[in-house]
N, C-alpha and C positions, 0 to 999 in steps of 0.2 A: 546700294547706298544706305538703306536703313540698317542693314546689318553692321556696317562700320560705325554708325552713330550710336548703336546700342552698347558697344564696347566701352566708350568713355562714361556712359551713364551707369553701367554696371560697376566700373571702377570707382566712381564717385559714391555710389551707394555703399560699397564695401568700405571705402575709406571714411565716410562721414555718417554712415547709418547707425543703427542701434548697437551693432557689435563693431564699433569703429576701430580701424587699424591705428589711426592717429588719435591719441588721447590728449591732445594739446588743450582743447577747450574744457575738458572735464576737470582738470586741476584748477582752472580759473574759478569755477563755481563751487569748489569744495567748501563745505561749512567748517569753520574753525571756532574754537572756544576762545573766549577772552582770557588774557593772562590774569593771574591772581593779583589782587590789589597789593601794592607795596605797603609795608608797615608805615605808620605815621611817624613823622619826624625826619631828621636828616639821616643820610645813609651811614654815617660814622657813629651815630649815637646808639647807645644801648638803653632800652627802657629802664628807668629807675636808677640811672647813674649819671654823674656829671662827667666832664671831660677828664678830670684827674682820677676818676674811678671811685670817688666817695659816693656812698648811697645818698639819694635825694631825700631830704627831709620834707615830708608833707606838711608838717606842722603839728601842733598839739592835738591829741585826740579828745573829742568831746565825750562826755559821759553819755553813752547811747542807751543806757538802761533806763527805761521809763518807770515812773513810779507805779505802784500797785493800782491806784485810782485811775491813772491814765490808761493802763492796760485793760482794766475792767470796762471803761468807757469805749475803748477801741474794739473790744470783743463784742460789746453790745451792738455797736455800729455794724460790725461784720455780720452778726446774726440778722440784723434788719436787712442788710444787702442780700444775704442768702435767702431770706424769706421772700423778697421780691423776685429773685432769680428762680426760686422754686415755683412761684405762681406763674411766671412766664413759661417755664418748662412744662407745667401742667397744661396750660392753654395750648402750647405748641403740640404736645402729644395728643390732645383732644382733636386738633385739626389735621393731624398727620394721617395720610392714607396708608394702608398696609402695602399697597403696590408701589409706593414711592421709596425705593430702596436707598437712593442717595440721601433723601431726607431722613430716613430712619438711621442711616449711618451717622449723619451729622448730629442728629438728636442724641444718639448713644455716646458720641464723643463729648458733647457738651454735658450730658448727664454724668459722665465719668469725671469731668472737670468739677462739676458741682459737688459730687460726692467727695472728691479729694479736698476741696475747700471746706466742706462741712466737717470732715474728719479733723482737719487742721484747727478749725474754730472750736470744735469740741475738746480737742487735746489742750488747747490754750485755756479753755474754760475750766477743765479739770486741774490744770497746773495752777491757775489762779485760785481755785477752791482750796487746793492743798496749801498754798502760801498764806491765805487769809486765816487759816485755823491756827 
């Protein structure tokens, strides 16, 4: 009697077990990626053109060149911001453990951002010095 009952159990194990013969349930739980977001606007529109194909006029362009005094003030504000950032980085480095590898990597990334911003501010300062002469 028990020998006959083991045959359906073995069949069910082979059919539904880890190496399943029937893979119906596996494709139901398959992970999928979301489709990419469609572009903004209507489907028939092209960005930057009207229906008749003429380019869209954004309007008059304002003079975006700041005066020399405004640029000097902005550069001084940038150096003040960088001074505060430098102090925060110094304190963070002081409190950072050598064994904290993720913290050290994050610190190095932020230090690289700081150095890039400092280089940009110094380049702007140099260009302002050349313009004022």
